[in-house]
PDB file of the backbone (N, CA, C, O) and the ligand in Angstrom, with CONECT records:
HET     ZN  A 101       1
ATOM      1  N   UNK A   1      -0.726 -24.385   0.082  1.00  0.00           N
ATOM      2  CA  UNK A   1      -0.772 -23.027  -0.449  1.00  0.00           C
ATOM      3  C   UNK A   1      -1.778 -22.209   0.349  1.00  0.00           C
ATOM      4  O   UNK A   1      -2.898 -22.654   0.601  1.00  0.00           O
ATOM      5  N   UNK A   2      -1.367 -21.015   0.742  1.00  0.00           N
ATOM      6  CA  UNK A   2      -2.254 -20.144   1.515  1.00  0.00           C
ATOM      7  C   UNK A   2      -3.253 -19.452   0.593  1.00  0.00           C
ATOM      8  O   UNK A   2      -3.052 -19.367  -0.618  1.00  0.00           O
ATOM      9  N   UNK A   3      -4.332 -18.963   1.194  1.00  0.00           N
ATOM     10  CA  UNK A   3      -5.387 -18.356   0.381  1.00  0.00           C
ATOM     11  C   UNK A   3      -4.889 -17.152  -0.416  1.00  0.00           C
ATOM     12  O   UNK A   3      -5.306 -16.965  -1.559  1.00  0.00           O
ATOM     13  N   UNK A   4      -4.012 -16.338   0.155  1.00  0.00           N
ATOM     14  CA  UNK A   4      -3.513 -15.175  -0.587  1.00  0.00           C
ATOM     15  C   UNK A   4      -2.670 -15.611  -1.787  1.00  0.00           C
ATOM     16  O   UNK A   4      -2.777 -15.039  -2.871  1.00  0.00           O
ATOM     17  N   UNK A   5      -1.834 -16.625  -1.582  1.00  0.00           N
ATOM     18  CA  UNK A   5      -1.022 -17.147  -2.689  1.00  0.00           C
ATOM     19  C   UNK A   5      -1.913 -17.781  -3.755  1.00  0.00           C
ATOM     20  O   UNK A   5      -1.669 -17.621  -4.950  1.00  0.00           O
ATOM     21  N   UNK A   6      -2.933 -18.493  -3.321  1.00  0.00           N
ATOM     22  CA  UNK A   6      -3.862 -19.120  -4.265  1.00  0.00           C
ATOM     23  C   UNK A   6      -4.514 -18.067  -5.150  1.00  0.00           C
ATOM     24  O   UNK A   6      -4.515 -18.203  -6.373  1.00  0.00           O
ATOM     25  N   UNK A   7      -5.074 -17.012  -4.541  1.00  0.00           N
ATOM     26  CA  UNK A   7      -5.754 -15.983  -5.338  1.00  0.00           C
ATOM     27  C   UNK A   7      -4.766 -15.186  -6.173  1.00  0.00           C
ATOM     28  O   UNK A   7      -5.102 -14.794  -7.291  1.00  0.00           O
ATOM     29  N   UNK A   8      -3.565 -14.930  -5.678  1.00  0.00           N
ATOM     30  CA  UNK A   8      -2.555 -14.235  -6.489  1.00  0.00           C
ATOM     31  C   UNK A   8      -2.245 -15.049  -7.735  1.00  0.00           C
ATOM     32  O   UNK A   8      -2.075 -14.487  -8.817  1.00  0.00           O
ATOM     33  N   UNK A   9      -2.168 -16.364  -7.594  1.00  0.00           N
ATOM     34  CA  UNK A   9      -1.864 -17.229  -8.735  1.00  0.00           C
ATOM     35  C   UNK A   9      -3.020 -17.282  -9.721  1.00  0.00           C
ATOM     36  O   UNK A   9      -2.812 -17.115 -10.923  1.00  0.00           O
ATOM     37  N   UNK A  10      -4.222 -17.508  -9.239  1.00  0.00           N
ATOM     38  CA  UNK A  10      -5.342 -17.677 -10.177  1.00  0.00           C
ATOM     39  C   UNK A  10      -5.778 -16.352 -10.795  1.00  0.00           C
ATOM     40  O   UNK A  10      -6.356 -16.341 -11.882  1.00  0.00           O
ATOM     41  N   UNK A  11      -5.505 -15.219 -10.111  1.00  0.00           N
ATOM     42  CA  UNK A  11      -5.844 -13.907 -10.672  1.00  0.00           C
ATOM     43  C   UNK A  11      -4.698 -13.309 -11.484  1.00  0.00           C
ATOM     44  O   UNK A  11      -4.890 -12.317 -12.187  1.00  0.00           O
ATOM     45  N   UNK A  12      -3.501 -13.909 -11.392  1.00  0.00           N
ATOM     46  CA  UNK A  12      -2.358 -13.388 -12.136  1.00  0.00           C
ATOM     47  C   UNK A  12      -1.788 -12.111 -11.540  1.00  0.00           C
ATOM     48  O   UNK A  12      -1.248 -11.278 -12.268  1.00  0.00           O
ATOM     49  N   UNK A  13      -1.900 -11.946 -10.241  1.00  0.00           N
ATOM     50  CA  UNK A  13      -1.368 -10.757  -9.558  1.00  0.00           C
ATOM     51  C   UNK A  13       0.138 -10.935  -9.386  1.00  0.00           C
ATOM     52  O   UNK A  13       0.596 -11.929  -8.824  1.00  0.00           O
ATOM     53  N   UNK A  14       0.900  -9.957  -9.878  1.00  0.00           N
ATOM     54  CA  UNK A  14       2.359 -10.024  -9.794  1.00  0.00           C
ATOM     55  C   UNK A  14       2.910  -8.762  -9.154  1.00  0.00           C
ATOM     56  O   UNK A  14       2.240  -7.731  -9.112  1.00  0.00           O
ATOM     57  N   UNK A  15       4.150  -8.853  -8.652  1.00  0.00           N
ATOM     58  CA  UNK A  15       4.817  -7.708  -8.046  1.00  0.00           C
ATOM     59  C   UNK A  15       4.869  -6.569  -9.065  1.00  0.00           C
ATOM     60  O   UNK A  15       5.058  -6.826 -10.254  1.00  0.00           O
ATOM     61  N   UNK A  16       4.711  -5.341  -8.639  1.00  0.00           N
ATOM     62  CA  UNK A  16       4.681  -4.883  -7.250  1.00  0.00           C
ATOM     63  C   UNK A  16       3.315  -4.977  -6.588  1.00  0.00           C
ATOM     64  O   UNK A  16       3.170  -4.566  -5.436  1.00  0.00           O
ATOM     65  N   UNK A  17       2.295  -5.512  -7.290  1.00  0.00           N
ATOM     66  CA  UNK A  17       0.995  -5.738  -6.662  1.00  0.00           C
ATOM     67  C   UNK A  17       1.026  -7.059  -5.924  1.00  0.00           C
ATOM     68  O   UNK A  17       1.765  -7.970  -6.296  1.00  0.00           O
ATOM     69  N   UNK A  18       0.224  -7.162  -4.876  1.00  0.00           N
ATOM     70  CA  UNK A  18       0.127  -8.411  -4.136  1.00  0.00           C
ATOM     71  C   UNK A  18      -1.266  -8.539  -3.537  1.00  0.00           C
ATOM     72  O   UNK A  18      -1.946  -7.542  -3.292  1.00  0.00           O
ATOM     73  N   UNK A  19      -1.677  -9.773  -3.305  1.00  0.00           N
ATOM     74  CA  UNK A  19      -2.933 -10.012  -2.598  1.00  0.00           C
ATOM     75  C   UNK A  19      -2.633  -9.858  -1.112  1.00  0.00           C
ATOM     76  O   UNK A  19      -1.869 -10.637  -0.542  1.00  0.00           O
ATOM     77  N   UNK A  20      -3.237  -8.852  -0.489  1.00  0.00           N
ATOM     78  CA  UNK A  20      -2.945  -8.585   0.924  1.00  0.00           C
ATOM     79  C   UNK A  20      -3.968  -9.206   1.869  1.00  0.00           C
ATOM     80  O   UNK A  20      -3.709  -9.351   3.063  1.00  0.00           O
ATOM     81  N   UNK A  21      -5.144  -9.576   1.323  1.00  0.00           N
ATOM     82  CA  UNK A  21      -6.148 -10.177   2.196  1.00  0.00           C
ATOM     83  C   UNK A  21      -7.180 -10.926   1.355  1.00  0.00           C
ATOM     84  O   UNK A  21      -7.512 -10.511   0.245  1.00  0.00           O
ATOM     85  N   UNK A  22      -7.674 -12.014   1.890  1.00  0.00           N
ATOM     86  CA  UNK A  22      -8.800 -12.742   1.309  1.00  0.00           C
ATOM     87  C   UNK A  22      -9.769 -13.016   2.440  1.00  0.00           C
ATOM     88  O   UNK A  22      -9.402 -13.617   3.450  1.00  0.00           O
ATOM     89  N   UNK A  23     -11.004 -12.576   2.272  1.00  0.00           N
ATOM     90  CA  UNK A  23     -11.978 -12.850   3.333  1.00  0.00           C
ATOM     91  C   UNK A  23     -13.247 -13.429   2.732  1.00  0.00           C
ATOM     92  O   UNK A  23     -13.734 -12.978   1.695  1.00  0.00           O
ATOM     93  N   UNK A  24     -13.760 -14.425   3.405  1.00  0.00           N
ATOM     94  CA  UNK A  24     -14.997 -15.097   3.012  1.00  0.00           C
ATOM     95  C   UNK A  24     -16.124 -14.557   3.879  1.00  0.00           C
ATOM     96  O   UNK A  24     -16.052 -14.587   5.107  1.00  0.00           O
ATOM     97  N   UNK A  25     -17.177 -14.058   3.211  1.00  0.00           N
ATOM     98  CA  UNK A  25     -18.372 -13.612   3.933  1.00  0.00           C
ATOM     99  C   UNK A  25     -19.477 -14.604   3.597  1.00  0.00           C
ATOM    100  O   UNK A  25     -20.249 -14.415   2.657  1.00  0.00           O
ATOM    101  N   UNK A  26     -19.527 -15.665   4.393  1.00  0.00           N
ATOM    102  CA  UNK A  26     -20.427 -16.777   4.085  1.00  0.00           C
ATOM    103  C   UNK A  26     -21.889 -16.345   4.078  1.00  0.00           C
ATOM    104  O   UNK A  26     -22.666 -16.832   3.257  1.00  0.00           O
ATOM    105  N   UNK A  27     -22.278 -15.443   4.972  1.00  0.00           N
ATOM    106  CA  UNK A  27     -23.690 -15.029   5.025  1.00  0.00           C
ATOM    107  C   UNK A  27     -24.093 -14.236   3.787  1.00  0.00           C
ATOM    108  O   UNK A  27     -25.271 -14.198   3.432  1.00  0.00           O
ATOM    109  N   UNK A  28     -23.112 -13.594   3.120  1.00  0.00           N
ATOM    110  CA  UNK A  28     -23.397 -12.821   1.907  1.00  0.00           C
ATOM    111  C   UNK A  28     -22.991 -13.593   0.655  1.00  0.00           C
ATOM    112  O   UNK A  28     -23.158 -13.103  -0.462  1.00  0.00           O
ATOM    113  N   UNK A  29     -22.459 -14.801   0.842  1.00  0.00           N
ATOM    114  CA  UNK A  29     -21.966 -15.641  -0.276  1.00  0.00           C
ATOM    115  C   UNK A  29     -20.980 -14.882  -1.149  1.00  0.00           C
ATOM    116  O   UNK A  29     -21.071 -14.903  -2.376  1.00  0.00           O
ATOM    117  N   UNK A  30     -20.029 -14.206  -0.492  1.00  0.00           N
ATOM    118  CA  UNK A  30     -19.028 -13.456  -1.249  1.00  0.00           C
ATOM    119  C   UNK A  30     -17.619 -13.762  -0.745  1.00  0.00           C
ATOM    120  O   UNK A  30     -17.405 -14.134   0.409  1.00  0.00           O
ATOM    121  N   UNK A  31     -16.670 -13.588  -1.667  1.00  0.00           N
ATOM    122  CA  UNK A  31     -15.247 -13.614  -1.344  1.00  0.00           C
ATOM    123  C   UNK A  31     -14.715 -12.230  -1.687  1.00  0.00           C
ATOM    124  O   UNK A  31     -14.908 -11.746  -2.802  1.00  0.00           O
ATOM    125  N   UNK A  32     -14.049 -11.596  -0.737  1.00  0.00           N
ATOM    126  CA  UNK A  32     -13.451 -10.281  -0.964  1.00  0.00           C
ATOM    127  C   UNK A  32     -11.932 -10.463  -1.031  1.00  0.00           C
ATOM    128  O   UNK A  32     -11.312 -10.923  -0.073  1.00  0.00           O
ATOM    129  N   UNK A  33     -11.350 -10.104  -2.158  1.00  0.00           N
ATOM    130  CA  UNK A  33      -9.906 -10.208  -2.352  1.00  0.00           C
ATOM    131  C   UNK A  33      -9.348  -8.790  -2.393  1.00  0.00           C
ATOM    132  O   UNK A  33      -9.715  -7.995  -3.258  1.00  0.00           O
ATOM    133  N   UNK A  34      -8.458  -8.479  -1.454  1.00  0.00           N
ATOM    134  CA  UNK A  34      -7.851  -7.146  -1.406  1.00  0.00           C
ATOM    135  C   UNK A  34      -6.476  -7.214  -2.039  1.00  0.00           C
ATOM    136  O   UNK A  34      -5.647  -8.048  -1.675  1.00  0.00           O
ATOM    137  N   UNK A  35      -6.246  -6.318  -2.997  1.00  0.00           N
ATOM    138  CA  UNK A  35      -4.975  -6.243  -3.707  1.00  0.00           C
ATOM    139  C   UNK A  35      -4.324  -4.917  -3.350  1.00  0.00           C
ATOM    140  O   UNK A  35      -4.983  -3.877  -3.340  1.00  0.00           O
ATOM    141  N   UNK A  36      -3.014  -4.955  -3.053  1.00  0.00           N
ATOM    142  CA  UNK A  36      -2.317  -3.738  -2.636  1.00  0.00           C
ATOM    143  C   UNK A  36      -1.017  -3.593  -3.416  1.00  0.00           C
ATOM    144  O   UNK A  36      -0.384  -4.573  -3.808  1.00  0.00           O
ATOM    145  N   UNK A  37      -0.645  -2.340  -3.627  1.00  0.00           N
ATOM    146  CA  UNK A  37       0.615  -2.017  -4.296  1.00  0.00           C
ATOM    147  C   UNK A  37       1.685  -1.836  -3.230  1.00  0.00           C
ATOM    148  O   UNK A  37       1.442  -1.193  -2.209  1.00  0.00           O
ATOM    149  N   UNK A  38       2.870  -2.398  -3.459  1.00  0.00           N
ATOM    150  CA  UNK A  38       3.975  -2.215  -2.511  1.00  0.00           C
ATOM    151  C   UNK A  38       4.233  -0.728  -2.318  1.00  0.00           C
ATOM    152  O   UNK A  38       4.218   0.045  -3.276  1.00  0.00           O
ATOM    153  N   UNK A  39       4.469  -0.337  -1.073  1.00  0.00           N
ATOM    154  CA  UNK A  39       4.605   1.092  -0.759  1.00  0.00           C
ATOM    155  C   UNK A  39       5.797   1.717  -1.467  1.00  0.00           C
ATOM    156  O   UNK A  39       5.781   2.913  -1.756  1.00  0.00           O
ATOM    157  N   UNK A  40       6.838   0.927  -1.753  1.00  0.00           N
ATOM    158  CA  UNK A  40       8.025   1.483  -2.401  1.00  0.00           C
ATOM    159  C   UNK A  40       8.010   1.283  -3.916  1.00  0.00           C
ATOM    160  O   UNK A  40       9.015   1.528  -4.584  1.00  0.00           O
ATOM    161  N   UNK A  41       6.880   0.842  -4.459  1.00  0.00           N
ATOM    162  CA  UNK A  41       6.804   0.574  -5.894  1.00  0.00           C
ATOM    163  C   UNK A  41       6.796   1.872  -6.684  1.00  0.00           C
ATOM    164  O   UNK A  41       6.201   2.865  -6.267  1.00  0.00           O
ATOM    165  N   UNK A  42       7.467   1.849  -7.832  1.00  0.00           N
ATOM    166  CA  UNK A  42       7.440   2.995  -8.732  1.00  0.00           C
ATOM    167  C   UNK A  42       6.040   3.124  -9.321  1.00  0.00           C
ATOM    168  O   UNK A  42       5.350   2.127  -9.532  1.00  0.00           O
ATOM    169  N   UNK A  43       5.632   4.354  -9.581  1.00  0.00           N
ATOM    170  CA  UNK A  43       4.324   4.594 -10.184  1.00  0.00           C
ATOM    171  C   UNK A  43       4.527   5.395 -11.474  1.00  0.00           C
ATOM    172  O   UNK A  43       4.532   6.625 -11.457  1.00  0.00           O
ATOM    173  N   UNK A  44       4.694   4.680 -12.588  1.00  0.00           N
ATOM    174  CA  UNK A  44       4.890   5.374 -13.853  1.00  0.00           C
ATOM    175  C   UNK A  44       3.602   6.051 -14.329  1.00  0.00           C
ATOM    176  O   UNK A  44       2.494   5.573 -14.086  1.00  0.00           O
ATOM    177  N   UNK A  45       3.788   7.166 -15.005  1.00  0.00           N
ATOM    178  CA  UNK A  45       2.658   7.876 -15.614  1.00  0.00           C
ATOM    179  C   UNK A  45       2.064   6.993 -16.712  1.00  0.00           C
ATOM    180  O   UNK A  45       2.805   6.467 -17.543  1.00  0.00           O
ATOM    181  N   UNK A  46       0.729   6.819 -16.729  1.00  0.00           N
ATOM    182  CA  UNK A  46       0.127   5.993 -17.789  1.00  0.00           C
ATOM    183  C   UNK A  46       0.204   6.643 -19.168  1.00  0.00           C
ATOM    184  O   UNK A  46       0.041   5.959 -20.178  1.00  0.00           O
ATOM    185  N   UNK A  47       0.452   7.962 -19.228  1.00  0.00           N
ATOM    186  CA  UNK A  47       0.537   8.660 -20.520  1.00  0.00           C
ATOM    187  C   UNK A  47       1.943   8.578 -21.115  1.00  0.00           C
ATOM    188  O   UNK A  47       2.119   8.188 -22.269  1.00  0.00           O
ATOM    189  N   UNK A  48       2.968   8.959 -20.289  1.00  0.00           N
ATOM    190  CA  UNK A  48       4.320   9.070 -20.840  1.00  0.00           C
ATOM    191  C   UNK A  48       5.285   8.032 -20.263  1.00  0.00           C
ATOM    192  O   UNK A  48       6.390   7.866 -20.780  1.00  0.00           O
ATOM    193  N   UNK A  49       4.887   7.338 -19.208  1.00  0.00           N
ATOM    194  CA  UNK A  49       5.712   6.279 -18.645  1.00  0.00           C
ATOM    195  C   UNK A  49       6.766   6.729 -17.654  1.00  0.00           C
ATOM    196  O   UNK A  49       7.454   5.897 -17.063  1.00  0.00           O
ATOM    197  N   UNK A  50       6.907   8.061 -17.456  1.00  0.00           N
ATOM    198  CA  UNK A  50       7.914   8.531 -16.500  1.00  0.00           C
ATOM    199  C   UNK A  50       7.485   8.235 -15.064  1.00  0.00           C
ATOM    200  O   UNK A  50       6.309   8.379 -14.730  1.00  0.00           O
ATOM    201  N   UNK A  51       8.433   7.818 -14.206  1.00  0.00           N
ATOM    202  CA  UNK A  51       8.096   7.639 -12.792  1.00  0.00           C
ATOM    203  C   UNK A  51       7.571   8.945 -12.217  1.00  0.00           C
ATOM    204  O   UNK A  51       8.172  10.002 -12.408  1.00  0.00           O
ATOM    205  N   UNK A  52       6.449   8.869 -11.513  1.00  0.00           N
ATOM    206  CA  UNK A  52       5.799  10.071 -11.010  1.00  0.00           C
ATOM    207  C   UNK A  52       5.358   9.860  -9.578  1.00  0.00           C
ATOM    208  O   UNK A  52       5.001   8.747  -9.191  1.00  0.00           O
ATOM    209  N   UNK A  53       5.379  10.934  -8.779  1.00  0.00           N
ATOM    210  CA  UNK A  53       4.978  10.789  -7.369  1.00  0.00           C
ATOM    211  C   UNK A  53       3.468  10.599  -7.226  1.00  0.00           C
ATOM    212  O   UNK A  53       2.671  11.140  -7.993  1.00  0.00           O
ATOM    213  N   UNK A  54       3.117   9.825  -6.233  1.00  0.00           N
ATOM    214  CA  UNK A  54       1.697   9.615  -5.897  1.00  0.00           C
ATOM    215  C   UNK A  54       1.212  10.785  -5.056  1.00  0.00           C
ATOM    216  O   UNK A  54       1.967  11.326  -4.249  1.00  0.00           O
ATOM    217  N   UNK A  55      -0.028  11.173  -5.238  1.00  0.00           N
ATOM    218  CA  UNK A  55      -0.575  12.190  -4.334  1.00  0.00           C
ATOM    219  C   UNK A  55      -1.731  11.664  -3.494  1.00  0.00           C
ATOM    220  O   UNK A  55      -2.050  12.240  -2.454  1.00  0.00           O
ATOM    221  N   UNK A  56      -2.358  10.585  -3.927  1.00  0.00           N
ATOM    222  CA  UNK A  56      -3.332   9.897  -3.083  1.00  0.00           C
ATOM    223  C   UNK A  56      -3.691   8.582  -3.769  1.00  0.00           C
ATOM    224  O   UNK A  56      -3.062   8.188  -4.751  1.00  0.00           O
ATOM    225  N   UNK A  57      -4.697   7.919  -3.246  1.00  0.00           N
ATOM    226  CA  UNK A  57      -5.153   6.669  -3.846  1.00  0.00           C
ATOM    227  C   UNK A  57      -6.669   6.645  -3.777  1.00  0.00           C
ATOM    228  O   UNK A  57      -7.276   7.113  -2.813  1.00  0.00           O
ATOM    229  N   UNK A  58      -7.270   6.086  -4.828  1.00  0.00           N
ATOM    230  CA  UNK A  58      -8.724   6.022  -4.902  1.00  0.00           C
ATOM    231  C   UNK A  58      -9.170   4.576  -4.688  1.00  0.00           C
ATOM    232  O   UNK A  58      -8.741   3.687  -5.423  1.00  0.00           O
ATOM    233  N   UNK A  59     -10.021   4.331  -3.699  1.00  0.00           N
ATOM    234  CA  UNK A  59     -10.490   2.958  -3.491  1.00  0.00           C
ATOM    235  C   UNK A  59     -11.403   2.516  -4.632  1.00  0.00           C
ATOM    236  O   UNK A  59     -12.316   3.240  -5.029  1.00  0.00           O
ATOM    237  N   UNK A  60     -11.144   1.326  -5.148  1.00  0.00           N
ATOM    238  CA  UNK A  60     -11.949   0.777  -6.251  1.00  0.00           C
ATOM    239  C   UNK A  60     -12.370  -0.647  -5.892  1.00  0.00           C
ATOM    240  O   UNK A  60     -11.719  -1.319  -5.092  1.00  0.00           O
ATOM    241  N   UNK A  61     -13.466  -1.091  -6.497  1.00  0.00           N
ATOM    242  CA  UNK A  61     -13.975  -2.443  -6.250  1.00  0.00           C
ATOM    243  C   UNK A  61     -14.533  -2.975  -7.563  1.00  0.00           C
ATOM    244  O   UNK A  61     -15.313  -2.299  -8.234  1.00  0.00           O
ATOM    245  N   UNK A  62     -14.128  -4.191  -7.925  1.00  0.00           N
ATOM    246  CA  UNK A  62     -14.572  -4.807  -9.167  1.00  0.00           C
ATOM    247  C   UNK A  62     -15.159  -6.181  -8.874  1.00  0.00           C
ATOM    248  O   UNK A  62     -14.698  -6.893  -7.982  1.00  0.00           O
ATOM    249  N   UNK A  63     -16.181  -6.537  -9.639  1.00  0.00           N
ATOM    250  CA  UNK A  63     -16.717  -7.895  -9.585  1.00  0.00           C
ATOM    251  C   UNK A  63     -15.856  -8.767 -10.484  1.00  0.00           C
ATOM    252  O   UNK A  63     -15.544  -8.382 -11.611  1.00  0.00           O
ATOM    253  N   UNK A  64     -15.476  -9.922 -10.000  1.00  0.00           N
ATOM    254  CA  UNK A  64     -14.708 -10.865 -10.805  1.00  0.00           C
ATOM    255  C   UNK A  64     -15.569 -12.098 -11.032  1.00  0.00           C
ATOM    256  O   UNK A  64     -16.705 -12.165 -10.561  1.00  0.00           O
ATOM    257  N   UNK A  65     -15.032 -13.062 -11.747  1.00  0.00           N
ATOM    258  CA  UNK A  65     -15.748 -14.319 -11.913  1.00  0.00           C
ATOM    259  C   UNK A  65     -15.974 -14.958 -10.558  1.00  0.00           C
ATOM    260  O   UNK A  65     -15.157 -14.797  -9.651  1.00  0.00           O
ATOM    261  N   UNK A  66     -17.064 -15.674 -10.412  1.00  0.00           N
ATOM    262  CA  UNK A  66     -17.386 -16.304  -9.134  1.00  0.00           C
ATOM    263  C   UNK A  66     -16.348 -17.353  -8.742  1.00  0.00           C
ATOM    264  O   UNK A  66     -15.715 -17.979  -9.593  1.00  0.00           O
ATOM    265  N   UNK A  67     -16.194 -17.525  -7.436  1.00  0.00           N
ATOM    266  CA  UNK A  67     -15.413 -18.625  -6.887  1.00  0.00           C
ATOM    267  C   UNK A  67     -16.436 -19.672  -6.440  1.00  0.00           C
ATOM    268  O   UNK A  67     -17.042 -19.542  -5.377  1.00  0.00           O
ATOM    269  N   UNK A  68     -16.623 -20.711  -7.261  1.00  0.00           N
ATOM    270  CA  UNK A  68     -17.727 -21.658  -7.069  1.00  0.00           C
ATOM    271  C   UNK A  68     -19.028 -20.863  -6.970  1.00  0.00           C
ATOM    272  O   UNK A  68     -19.344 -20.098  -7.881  1.00  0.00           O
ATOM    273  N   UNK A  69     -19.787 -21.025  -5.890  1.00  0.00           N
ATOM    274  CA  UNK A  69     -21.066 -20.312  -5.783  1.00  0.00           C
ATOM    275  C   UNK A  69     -20.930 -18.947  -5.115  1.00  0.00           C
ATOM    276  O   UNK A  69     -21.937 -18.290  -4.853  1.00  0.00           O
ATOM    277  N   UNK A  70     -19.702 -18.510  -4.836  1.00  0.00           N
ATOM    278  CA  UNK A  70     -19.487 -17.239  -4.133  1.00  0.00           C
ATOM    279  C   UNK A  70     -19.153 -16.120  -5.102  1.00  0.00           C
ATOM    280  O   UNK A  70     -18.243 -16.250  -5.922  1.00  0.00           O
ATOM    281  N   UNK A  71     -19.890 -15.016  -5.008  1.00  0.00           N
ATOM    282  CA  UNK A  71     -19.542 -13.829  -5.786  1.00  0.00           C
ATOM    283  C   UNK A  71     -18.170 -13.364  -5.313  1.00  0.00           C
ATOM    284  O   UNK A  71     -17.888 -13.341  -4.115  1.00  0.00           O
ATOM    285  N   UNK A  72     -17.326 -12.994  -6.267  1.00  0.00           N
ATOM    286  CA  UNK A  72     -15.956 -12.611  -5.923  1.00  0.00           C
ATOM    287  C   UNK A  72     -15.714 -11.166  -6.330  1.00  0.00           C
ATOM    288  O   UNK A  72     -15.971 -10.762  -7.464  1.00  0.00           O
ATOM    289  N   UNK A  73     -15.206 -10.394  -5.358  1.00  0.00           N
ATOM    290  CA  UNK A  73     -14.925  -8.983  -5.591  1.00  0.00           C
ATOM    291  C   UNK A  73     -13.450  -8.717  -5.317  1.00  0.00           C
ATOM    292  O   UNK A  73     -12.863  -9.276  -4.390  1.00  0.00           O
ATOM    293  N   UNK A  74     -12.866  -7.853  -6.142  1.00  0.00           N
ATOM    294  CA  UNK A  74     -11.484  -7.408  -5.965  1.00  0.00           C
ATOM    295  C   UNK A  74     -11.548  -5.965  -5.486  1.00  0.00           C
ATOM    296  O   UNK A  74     -12.253  -5.150  -6.082  1.00  0.00           O
ATOM    297  N   UNK A  75     -10.831  -5.637  -4.431  1.00  0.00           N
ATOM    298  CA  UNK A  75     -10.741  -4.249  -3.982  1.00  0.00           C
ATOM    299  C   UNK A  75      -9.279  -3.837  -3.964  1.00  0.00           C
ATOM    300  O   UNK A  75      -8.392  -4.637  -3.665  1.00  0.00           O
ATOM    301  N   UNK A  76      -9.046  -2.558  -4.294  1.00  0.00           N
ATOM    302  CA  UNK A  76      -7.686  -2.026  -4.282  1.00  0.00           C
ATOM    303  C   UNK A  76      -7.748  -0.513  -4.144  1.00  0.00           C
ATOM    304  O   UNK A  76      -8.690   0.129  -4.609  1.00  0.00           O
ATOM    305  N   UNK A  77      -6.735   0.045  -3.503  1.00  0.00           N
ATOM    306  CA  UNK A  77      -6.550   1.490  -3.489  1.00  0.00           C
ATOM    307  C   UNK A  77      -5.635   1.809  -4.667  1.00  0.00           C
ATOM    308  O   UNK A  77      -4.429   1.570  -4.609  1.00  0.00           O
ATOM    309  N   UNK A  78      -6.211   2.344  -5.722  1.00  0.00           N
ATOM    310  CA  UNK A  78      -5.453   2.615  -6.944  1.00  0.00           C
ATOM    311  C   UNK A  78      -4.770   3.972  -6.814  1.00  0.00           C
ATOM    312  O   UNK A  78      -5.441   4.983  -6.608  1.00  0.00           O
ATOM    313  N   UNK A  79      -3.433   4.005  -6.934  1.00  0.00           N
ATOM    314  CA  UNK A  79      -2.723   5.259  -6.732  1.00  0.00           C
ATOM    315  C   UNK A  79      -3.021   6.263  -7.847  1.00  0.00           C
ATOM    316  O   UNK A  79      -3.173   5.902  -9.014  1.00  0.00           O
ATOM    317  N   UNK A  80      -3.097   7.523  -7.452  1.00  0.00           N
ATOM    318  CA  UNK A  80      -3.197   8.608  -8.439  1.00  0.00           C
ATOM    319  C   UNK A  80      -1.876   9.355  -8.370  1.00  0.00           C
ATOM    320  O   UNK A  80      -1.316   9.567  -7.295  1.00  0.00           O
ATOM    321  N   UNK A  81      -1.393   9.748  -9.538  1.00  0.00           N
ATOM    322  CA  UNK A  81      -0.059  10.345  -9.617  1.00  0.00           C
ATOM    323  C   UNK A  81      -0.105  11.748 -10.195  1.00  0.00           C
ATOM    324  O   UNK A  81      -1.077  12.151 -10.834  1.00  0.00           O
ATOM    325  N   UNK A  82       0.968  12.477  -9.953  1.00  0.00           N
ATOM    326  CA  UNK A  82       1.133  13.822 -10.500  1.00  0.00           C
ATOM    327  C   UNK A  82       2.306  13.765 -11.465  1.00  0.00           C
ATOM    328  O   UNK A  82       3.455  13.668 -11.035  1.00  0.00           O
ATOM    329  N   UNK A  83       2.034  13.823 -12.758  1.00  0.00           N
ATOM    330  CA  UNK A  83       3.112  13.758 -13.744  1.00  0.00           C
ATOM    331  C   UNK A  83       3.736  15.138 -13.925  1.00  0.00           C
ATOM    332  O   UNK A  83       3.042  16.147 -14.047  1.00  0.00           O
ATOM    333  N   UNK A  84       5.040  15.147 -13.939  1.00  0.00           N
ATOM    334  CA  UNK A  84       5.740  16.426 -14.155  1.00  0.00           C
ATOM    335  C   UNK A  84       5.531  16.849 -15.596  1.00  0.00           C
ATOM    336  O   UNK A  84       6.028  17.896 -16.011  1.00  0.00           O
TER     337      UNK A  84
HETATM  338 ZN    ZN A 101       3.258  11.739 -17.920  1.00  0.00          ZN2+
END
């Protein structure tokens, strides 16, 4: 199993999201997991649920539970949408 598949499984990442990168920064004792949304994925409005166009994405970073002794961070560009 590859590292991206491993982290997708243990983090519960499912389509249309995917783990696009996993990098180990040994000198900082961190694991950085990058999660990305498929470019053709629908983006429903969180208020009304209607599919809505994206106008940009905001980079976000979250601390997750450690991977052994390594601090683990999740990063993603979270899409922002314009609801009609
Ligand atoms: Zn809406």
